[in-house]
N, C-alpha and C positions, 0 to 999 in steps of 0.2 A: 859443392857446385863451382863451376869454373867459368871466368870469362877469359878466353884465349884472345890476345891481341897479335896481329900479324902485320908485318910490313910487307908491302908487295914484293915479290922477287924480283931478280935482276932484269931489268928493262933496257931496251936501246937508249942510247945517249939522248938527254933533253937537248933540243933544238935540231935533231936528226930531221932533214929536209923531207924525208918520207912521211913525216907526221907533222904537217903544219899546225895541226890542232892536237896539242898535248894530251888530251883526254883520249886520243886514239892510239897512242904509242903503246907498242907491244912488248912483250916479254921476249928476251933473247932465247934462241933455241937453247943454248948451254945453260942459260940462267934458269929455264924451265925445268930442265933436266936435273940441275943441282937442287933445286928446290924440291922437287919430286922426292929426292934421297933425303931432305931434311924431313919433310912430312912422314914418309915411311919409316925413317929412324925413330921420330917421336911417337908414332901410331903404335909400333912395337912397345914403347914405354907408357902407354895409357892415355895418349892424346886421341880424344875421342869426342869432338864437338858433334852435338846435335842437330845445330842450325849454323850457317855461315851467313853473314850479313857484310855486305862489301860496297865500296865506293863503286859507281858506275864507269869509272875509267877503265879502259881496255885491260891495263895492265894489273889492275886490281882484281877485275872479273877472272881473268886468266888464273890468277894466283888462287883466288877462292875456288875455282873449278878443279885445281890441282888438290887442294885441300879436301874437297868432298870426294874426289874419285880414289884417294889413297888413304883414307881413314875408314874405319870399321863401320860406321853408321851410314855412310854415303850420304851426308845430310844435304838438305837442300840449300840453295844459294838464293839469297835475296839481295837485290842491288837497292840501297837508299841514298839519296842525295846527301844525308846528314854526315856520310862519311866521305864526300868530296874534300879537297883540301880546304882547310878552315873548319874542320868537322864541328859539329854541333853535339855536344855531350848529352845534353838533356833529351834531344830527340832520338839519340841512339840509346840511351838509357830507356826511354818510354817504350821503344820498339822492342827492345829485348825484354823488359818486364812483361808486355802484351804477347810475347811469341808462344809462350806455353813450354818452353823447354829450360833444362837447368845449365847446360853446358853449350855455350855460345861463342862463336869465333868472329871478331870484327877485323876485316882486312881495310887497310887504309895506307895513307901517305905519312912520311915525316914532313914536319915535326908533329903532326897530329897525333900518331900512335904513341909518341913519348908522353905527349901531354894527356892523352886519355888515360894511359896508364898510371900517371901521376895522381890524377884525380881519383881514379878508382882506389887507390891506397891512401887517399886523404892527404896529400901533400903536393899541391898544384905547382909549387916552385921546385919540386923534386927533379933532377936531370937524369932521365933514364934514355940511353942512347939505343936506338935501334938500327942496326946494320940493315942493309938490304937483305930480305929474307929471314929476318929476325922473328921469333915468336915468344910471347911471354904468356904466363898463366897466373892469373889473380883469382884466388880462391875467396868466394864470398858466401855468406849465409843471408837468406831473405832477399830483399828488394835491392836491385841494382841502383846505385847512386854514388854522390860524391862521398868518398871514404869508406865505402862499403866492404873492402877487401885488403887482403894482403898479398904482396907479391910471393908467389909460390916458387915459379922458376922464370928464367929468362935465357934463351939460347940463340946462338948464331950457328950458321953453317961450320965456321972454323972451329966454334967450341966443340962442335960434334965430330970434329976431324973430317969435315965434307968439303 
């Protein structure tokens, strides 16, 4: 069973006057295209979430939709406030444990995705850097919670040659 943790794809720059409300900031066209290639490459290698849960921020929702559209299971996408900046690990874990699927993808922001991954592997002080568009897989058995899993892989577009 896997928890996939994804940082949103490449978005327009913070402070862009087109989005005075940062929660509405969108992905760049080229960033979305590049991320689609990341997801398709990983899908060919077994990246198959059954559900995607995301921050309600537009750039995360757009990233989650790309994951859904370009993976085998075409998983449903659910927005939860617990993945907004300042993520709430306990609420995300509760949602994930209750959703009834084994392979789940969490889409969020940095530094939260770094910290969520560290918590899953049992070392809250671990430094795991998520570049834009990075995805990690944490393998777990049983219930999702602190220290439940091991880091199985962590990739960036650059490491995939994209």
